[in-house]
GULO-820790 format. One record per atom (N, C-alpha, C, O): residue in one letter; x, y, z. Coordinates in steps of 0.1 Angstrom, whole numbers, plus 5000, padded with zeros to 4 digits. Example, Ala and Ser with C-alpha at 12.3 -4.5 7.8 and 13.67 -1.06 7.14 Angstrom:
2
A513249435078 A512349555078 A513249675078 A514249675085 S512849785071 S513749895071 S512950005079 S513450115080 
# end
This chain:
171
M152637381317 M152537311334 M152537381344 M152537501345 S152537271355 S152237381368 S153737481375 S154837431371 K153737541379 K155037611385 K155937501392 K157137541393 E155737371397 E156137301404 E157737221394 E157737201381 K158437191400 K159437111393 K158937011383 K158136931388 K159336991369 K159036881362 K159636761368 K160736771374 R159036661368 R159336501375 R160036421364 R159836421352 P161236321372 P161736241360 P160636181351 P159436161354 L161236171340 L160536041329 L161235921326 L162435921327 N160735831324 N161335711315 N162735701316 N163135671327 D163735731308 D164735721307 D165835821318 D166935781322 E165135931323 E165436011332 E165735951347 E166636001353 I165135871352 I164535801363 I166235711367 I166835621360 R166435751375 R168035681379 R167735591394 R167835671404 A167535481397 A167035401407 A167435251405 A167735211393 N167535171413 N167735031412 N166634931415 N166434841407 K166034951426 K164534881430 K163635001429 K164035121432 V162134951423 V161235031420 V159835011428 V159634901433 Q159135091429 Q157434991429 Q156635101417 Q156735221416 V156135001412 V155435081403 V153635111407 V153135031415 I153135161404 I151435201403 I151135241391 I151835311383 T149935181391 T149035231375 T148335371377 T148135421388 D147835421366 D147235531365 D146335521378 D146335601387 S145635421377 S144235411387 S145035381401 S144235321408 W145735401403 W146835371419 W146535251423 W146635231435 E146335161416 E146335011419 E148234981417 E148935011408 N148634891431 N150034851433 N150634721424 N150234601426 L151434751416 L152434651407 L153334591417 L153934491415 W153534651427 W154634581436 W156034641430 W156334721421 E157134551443 E158434601439 E159034511427 E158734391427 M159934581416 M160434501405 M161834581405 M162234651414 S162334561394 S163734671390 S163334731381 S162234731375 L164334791380 L163734941367 L163834911357 L163034971350 K164634821352 K164734731333 K163434681335 K162734751327 E162534591343 E161434531343 E160334621340 E159734611329 A160134761352 A159234841347 A159434921336 A158635011334 K160434911329 K160235011317 K159934901304 K159334911293 I160534801310 I159734701296 I158134661296 I157434631287 K157734661314 K156034691312 K155534811305 K154734801296 A155934931309 A155535051301 A155535041287 A154535061280 S156635001282 S156635021265 S155734941261 S154934961252 E155734801270 E154434681263 E153034771262 E152234761252 Q153034851273 Q151734901269 Q151535071266 Q150635151267 W152835081262 W152835241253 W152235341262 W151235421259 L153035331273 L152635401287 L154035481290 L154935431284 D154435581299 D155535611304 D155635631318 D154535671322 L156935611329 L157135601338 L157335751342 L157635831334 M157035771356 M156835901361 M157435921376 M156535911384 E158535931381 E158635991392 E158036031405 E158136141408 I157435971411 I156235991424 I157236021434 I157536141435 W157735951440 W158335931451 W159735891453 W160035781449 K160635971459 K162335871457 K162635881471 K162335981478 N163235751477 N164135711489 N165535661484 N165835621473 W166335671497 W167435631492 W167635461490 W168735411489 D166435391489 D166535261489 D165435201480 D165435091476 L164235311474 L163035271472 L162635391459 L162935501464 T162235401451 T161735491441 T160135441440 T159835321440 I159335521438 I157935471437 I157735561425 I157835681426 L157535491411 L156835541395 L155435481396 L154835371400 K155135621389 K153735581384 K153435531369 K154135591361 L152735461365 L152835401351 L151535491344 L150435481349 L151635561334 L150835661327 L151035711317 L152135721314 D150135781308 D150235821295 D150536001300 D149636061306 Y151736051297 Y152336151303 Y151236261300 Y150536321308 W151036261283 W150436381275 W149236401282 W149036511288 K148036281283 K147436311292 K147136311304 K145936331307 F148036291312 F148436351328 F148336491321 F147236531320 L149436571317 L149536721316 L148336801308 L148236921307 Y147436701303 Y146136791295 Y145336781310 Y144936881316 R145036681315 R144136681327 R144636811339 R143936901345 Q145936801338 Q146436911352 Q146037031346 Q145437121353 K146337071329 K145837221326 K144737211329 K144437281339 K143837141324 K142137151326 K141837171337 K140837251340 Q142537101350 Q142237131365 Q142437281369 Q141637361374 E143937301365 E144337461366 E143437561360 E143437681365 Q142737541350 Q142037631344 Q140637631351 Q139937731351 K140237511356 K138837491365 K138837581376 K137937641380 N140337581381 N140837631395 N141137791393 N141237871403 K141137821379 K141138001382 K139638021378 K139238111384 Q138837981370 Q137537981375 Q136738011388 Q136138121391 K136937901396 K136737921407 K136838031416 K136038081424 W138238081414 W138638201424 W138238341416 W138538451422 K137438331402 K137538461397 K136438531403 K135438461405 T136438671406 T135438731416 T135138831406 T136138881399 P133838871404 P133038951397 P133739111401 P134339131412 D133539181390 D134439301396 D133439421399 D132339431394 L134039491405 L133139591412 L132639711401 L133539791398 K131239741395 K131239841382 K130539971393 K130039961405 T130740081383 T130640191392 T129640291379 T129940311368 I128940321383 I127940411374 I127940551382 I127840551394 R127940681374 R127940801379 R126640871373 R126340881361 I126040901384 I124940991379 I125241151384 I126041181393 T124541221378 T124841391381 T123241461385 T122041431384 F123741531390 F122741621399 F121341661387 F120141671389 K122241681377 K120941751364 K120841631356 K120241651345 I121141501358 I120741411354 I119041411344 I118141451351 G118641371332 G117441341329 G116941231329 G117741131327 E115441221330 E115041091327 E115341001319 E115240881323 H115741011308 H116340931295 H117540881297 H117940771293 D118440991303 D119740951309 D119740841320 D120440741318 L118940851329 L118740751339 L118140621334 L118440511339 E117340631324 E116540511318 E118040461311 E118040341313 T118940491307 T120140421301 T121240371313 T122040281311 K121240411322 K122240421332 K121340281337 K121940171337 Y120240281340 Y119540121344 Y119640051337 Y119839951343 K119540031324 K120039941312 K121239861316 K121339731317 Q122539981318 Q123739941317 Q123739891331 Q124239781330 A123339901344 A123139861358 A122639721356 A123039631363 K121439671344 K120939561342 K121839491341 K121939381347 K122639531331 K123439431324 K124639381333 K125039261334 F125039491341 F126139411353 F125239331361 F125739211362 A124139341368 A123339281377 A123539101366 A124139011370 E123039101353 E122838981346 E124438921350 E124538831358 L125438961347 L126838911347 L127338901365 L128338831369 G126738961373 G126638901386 G127939001395 G128838961403 H127539131389 H129139231394 H127939321403 H126739361401 P128739351414 P128639411424 P128439581418 P129039611408 L127639651423 L127439801416 L127539891428 L126939911438 K128639951424 K128440111431 K128240241425 K129040281416 V127040341431 V126540421424 V126840531433 V126540531445 T127640661422 T128340771427 T127240901420 T126740891408 L127041001429 L126541131424 L127241241434 L127241261446 M127941301425 M129041391426 M128541511426 M128041551415 L128441601437 L127841761437 L129241851432 L130441831435 R128541951423 R130042051419 R129442181423 R128242201420 W130242261429 W130042391432 W128842431438 W128842401450 R127842501434 R126742561435 R125842431439 R125242401450 E125942371431 E124942211438 E124842181452 E123842151458 N126342181458 N126242131475 N125342181477 N124542091476 H124342321480 H123642371484 H122042311483 H121042341489 Y122142221471 Y120742121471 Y120742001471 Y119941921465 A122041941486 A122041821487 A121041721492 A121241601492 A119841801495 A118541731497 A117941671486 A117441561485 I117941791476 I117241701462 I118241601456 I117741531447 A119541591459 A120441521455 A120441401459 A120541301452 Q120141401474 Q119741251482 Q118341191475 Q118241071472 E117541291474 E116141191465 E116141171454 E115241101449 K117341221445 K117741191432 K118441061432 K118040971425 M119341051440 M120140901443 M119040801449 M119140681446 E118040831457 E117240751466 E116340651452 E116340531450 S115640781444 S115340741434 S115640621428 S115040511427 F116840671422 F117540571416 F117640451419 F117240351412 V118540431431 V118640291436 V117040231441 V116940101442 K115540321444 K114640251439 K114540191424 K113840091424 M115040231414 M114340181401 M115340041401 M115039941395 L116740061410 L117239901410 L116839811417 L117439701417 E115739841427 E115439711434 E115039611428 E115739521431 E114339601422 E114039471414 E115039341408 E114839221407 I116339431406 I117539381403 I118839361411 I119539271408 Y119039461420 Y119939471430 Y119339491446 Y118439561449 K120039411455 K119439481468 K121039551477 K122239521479 I120339651479 I121239741488 I122139691499 I121739631509 D123539711495 D124639641508 D124639701521 D124739661532 W124739851514 W125039961525 W124240081522 W124140111510 T123540151532 T122740251525 T123640371520 T124840381522 I123040461515 I123440591511 I123940681517 I123340761524 K125540691516 K126340771522 K126640911517 K126540941505 K126840991527 K127441151521 K128741141527 K128941121539 N129941171517 N131441191521 N131741311511 N132041301499 W131741421517 W132041531515 W131041581504 W129841601508 N131341601489 N130141641480 N129441511474 N128641511465 T129941391481 T129541251468 T128641171476 T128841151488 F127641141470 F126741051475 F127240921471 F127940921461 I127040781479 I127540661473 I126640581480 I126240601492 A126040471473 A125540351472 A125940211468 A126040191456 M126340111475 M126739981473 M125539891475 M124739901484 L125739821465 L124739741456 L125139571455 L126339541453 K123939471457 K124739361453 K123639281446 K122439271451 P123939231433 P123039211427 P121939071434 P122438991442 I120739061430 I120138951433 I120438821425 I120538801413 K120338741436 K120938571427 K119338531423 K119138431417 
# end
């Protein structure tokens, strides 16, 4: 159930004069609480307090378990709407072989099918820093391999000894 306070049901309701509405929001006008309870029990439904004032209480005539079910389903639907795809990272190295690049490509393809954005990194270590131009070319060739499934979000950037490329899946 949602985090809001539980509304009073059936025997928990304390009022003299009530206005009853149906599950489809049809107004059944004002009546006493006793009449409303009789009407609800005849139809095998529940009364739920919607709004309360000092002289009038508005009750809804509904199937409470069906109401909870719909509310739970709506919450699940809302959660799915706000679920964002995770940023996935693929690390390649300066000395990576062709077969390993193909494996990384297949991994990136799976991420694209699921709609995840991708971050590709290439970190240079020790003496590899002298070969930054070659590393840049290797990074560019890998990003070019991914062109059919990803579009580049921002160009390849070098941050200290790491090359970074951000990619978004093509829909």
